[in-house]
N, C-alpha and C positions, 0 to 999 in steps of 0.2 A: 504494500499499499504506500504509494508516494504521497497522496493528499487525500483528504476527505471533504470532498466538495458537494456530492449529491449522492444519496444511497443508490440512485439509478446507475451509477458507474459500477456496481457491485452485483454479483449473483446472489441468488436466494441462499444458496450454501454458505457464501462468504459472510452475508449478513447473519445468518443463523449461527455461524460460528462466534461472531461478536456477541450475540444476544446470549448464547449459552455461556460465553466466558463471563459476561456481565451478570449473570445469574449465579455463577459459582462464587464470584467476588461478593456479591449481595448476601449470600448465605454463609459466607465465612470459609468457603471450602477452598479458596485459593487466594493467595496474598502475594502477587507478583511485585516487582519493583522497577523502578525507572531511576534509581538513585544516581546523582550526578548529572542528571538530564535537566535541561533549562527550557522553560516555555514561557513564551511572551503572549499575553493577551492584549489585543489592540482593539479598542472600543471606539467606534465612531458614532454609536448610538447608546442609548441608556440599557441597562440591564439589572436584573434581580436574580433570576434562577441561573442564567447562563454563566455569568461571572462567578456567583458562589459555587455552583456545582463544579465548574472547571477548576476553580483554585483548590476546593476540597479534594477533587480527584486527584490532582497532581500531588498535593500534600500527602493524601493517604498512600500514593504510589512511592513517596520518598523522593520525588524531584523538586525542582525550584520553580516558582512562578514570579513573573513580573508582569503587573498589569498597569496599562497606560490607557487614558481616556484623551482622545484628540480633541475634546472640548476645554482642556485646561492643562493637561500634563505634557503635551507635544506641541511642536509648531504647527501651524495650520498648514495642511498638505494639498499640493495641487495635484490633480489626476490627469489633466489634459495633456495630450502628446504635442511637442512642438510649439507650446505656447511662450510667448515672452511673459516671464514672470514678474511683472511691474505692478501687481495687485497685492492683495492682502496675504496670499500664501507665500510663506517664507522658505518652504522645503517642498522639493518634487517628490511624490510617492515612489519613483524609481530609486532615489537616493536613500529614503527610509527603509525600504524593503532590503536594499542590498546591504544596509549597515546592521539592520535588526538580525538579519540572516547570519551575519557574522558572530553574533552574541548568542543566539538561540539554537536548540535543536528541533524546534518546531514553532510555529507561529499560529495563533488563533486570531481570526479577523471577523469582528461584527461591523457590517455595513449595510444599512437599509437602503431601498431604493429612495432616490432623491425625490421623486415624486413630480418631475417637470416634464421629462420627455421619456416615454417608455422605450423607445428605439435606442436610447443611450443606456438607461437603466437594465434592460433586458440583457445587455453585454456583460453586466458585472465588472465595470472597469478597475474599481479599486481592488478587488479580489483577485481578478485576472492579473494585475501588476505584481501582486505579491507571489502568486504562483510562478509567474514568468521570471522575476527578479530576485526573489529571496534566497533560492538554492537550498532551502530546508522544507520538510513537508508543512503544508498549510492546512489549517482546520477551519472549515467554514462555520462560524458561530451565528450566522443568518446574514444572507445577502439578498439582493433584490429578487432572486430566483428560488433560492433554496434554503432550508433550515435542516440540515441531514441529521443533527444530534437530536433535535426534537423528534424527529420522525423515527429514528432508532429506539428512543425511549418510549414512544408511543407504541410501536409494534411489539416490543419486548412486553409491555403492559397488557396488550391484547392477547399475546400467547399465554401469559401467566393466567389470564381468567379463561381461556378458551382451549388451550392445548397447543402443542408445537405446530401441528398441522391445520392452517387455517384457510386452506383453499376452499373457495365456494362461501365462506362466511359473509353474511350480509353486512356492510359498512354503509352508513349513510354520512357522507361529508357535505354538510349543510352550511350554507352561507346564512350569516345573521346580521342584524342591524347593528350600527354603531354610529356615534355622531360624526366619525371622521373617516375617510377613506384610508385603509390600512395596506401594509404590503401583501403580496401574494405568496410569499415564501412558505409560509406554514401549510396553506392549502395545497400548494404545488407538491410539497414534500409528502404529506400524508396520502395524497392521490397516488404519487409514484411508488411509494413502498407498498401500499395496498395492492396495486396492480402487480408489482414484482411478486408478491407472495400469492397471486391468484384468487383475491378475495371477490365477492359479488359486490362491486362498486355502484353506489347510487350518488351522483354528484347533483345536489340540489340547490338551485340558485335562482334568482329573479332574472327575467329578461335583462340582458345587457351586462351580465356579470359572469360572462364566460372567462375561463382562464386562458393565458396565452396559447396560441394555436401550436407552438413548438413544444410546449409541456404536454398538451393534449395529444399530439403525434407521438410523443416518446411514450406516454401512457399507453397508448394502443399497442406499440411495439412490444412493450413489457408483457401486455395481456396475451399476445399471440405466443410468447414462450411459457407463460405460466398457466395459461388456458382459463384465465379468470374472465370477467365480464364487467361492463359498465354500461350504465344508463345516465344520461344527462337530461335533467327535467326541471321545470318550474313548478310542478305539481307537489306541493308539501305532502299530502296524504300518500301519494304513490311513492314518494321517495323514502317516507318513514315506516310504511307498512311492512311489517315482518322483519325489520332490521334487528341484529344483534349488538351493533354498535353505532353510536351517534357522535359524530365529531363535529362539533360547531366552531366556525371561524368566520369572521368578517373579513372581507378584502375589497380593494377599490375596483372601480370599473375602469377597462381600458378605453371605453367610449369617452369617459370624462376625464382621463388621465391629464393631470397638469392644471385642471380646473376645479379646484377643491370646493369653492363656493357653489359652482353649479351642482356639483355631486352631493353636497351637504343638502341643497334644497330637494333634489331628487329623492334623497333617502327619507325624507319626511313622510313619504307615501308608502314606506316599506316597514312600518313598525310592527307589522303582524309577523315578521321573520324573527321570532324569538322562540328559543327552545322552552316548551312549558310542559306541564304534566299531561296536557291533552295529547300533545304531539308524541311524547313518549309513551302514551298509552297506545299508540298505533304499532309500536314496535313489538317484537317477540322477546320481552323481558330484557330490553336493551340496555347496555351501560352507556353512560354519558362521558364523553371526553372534551377536554378543551386544553390548550397549551398554557394558558394563563399568561399575563394578566387578563382578566375578564370583567367587563361592565355588567355587574349583576342588574337584573330586572331591564336589561336592554338586550344582551345577547342571550341570557339564560335566567330563568326565574331562580330566586333563593330556593324554592321548594325541590327544584331539580339538582342544583349543585350541590345542596346541603343533604340531599335524599340518599336512599340506599343503592340508587343505581349509579351514583357518581363515582368514577375512579380517577378524578383529576389529581388527586395527591399521590396516589401511586403512580401515575403517570409522571408528576413532577419529581417524585423521589428517584425514579428510574434514570432520569437523565444523568445523575451522578455515576450510577453504575455503568450504564451505556458508554459514557465517555471515558471512564478508566479503560474499558475494553479498547476503545479507539485509539487512546494514547499508548496503551501497551503495544498495539499492532504498529503504530507509527514510530514509536521510539525503542522497540526491541525489548519491552518488558516481559 
């Protein structure tokens, strides 16, 4: 494993190997070490679970971590190629990547979509620069397109509840309302890993909230290999009926991309897109999942997230163990 950018780069067997090892570490059956290894975590955006779980993961493995926030700990970085740097940015990302790669054995990057141009954001320019220039393994801690560590922890949680073989297991990935347009990375990632494992995927979203066509094409390619299935619908009842897993997430519309004011106005008509007891009752005893943070009583009601069907805290805990498995694979632990 050279980098961990998206789970779609790996086979089901390779992902299962990571999940199995994460499970052994969680149960205390295995205690690998990456003593003497150094991990730099570079955050362009806020974090609670990702920063905490990565720092503790590396600590528990015996390695060292340095965490940097570009909002105050570092120079403002320029990511455009060939630009005359006479503006606010004091350092080019190429130079930062090359230097940090000299210090660290691996680098984690969190950089959300800028939200102005989808054509630029979908190329993940900052993440790509580190992959190209750092010379060490790069871990995607969430980019414009992907959040692979979240997805790995998600599917580990599904397997804990339903068994190792989840082929054909119905999963509803549902759009939910939110005051603001959010990144698509989590939705893309749970879609891709569900397709990789051959699940019966129901992608439920309002009209105008389709995911990027390149991600959808990749999902369909994975389904050909895994023999899974997918339905894309704006019919909530159809999408929830008989499901075993409900994964809620809001994301922005490509149609309105770069025009947050217009999309916020449009979202006012979509307040029915909330996961509540009535929708969960349509499922076949389904469990509720969300990556967190979540807007309670906007995305999901209190009664659902605090109810017996909710496994969101198992999901959050498993980020720690899944990431330890990834770090061991990258760093030789």
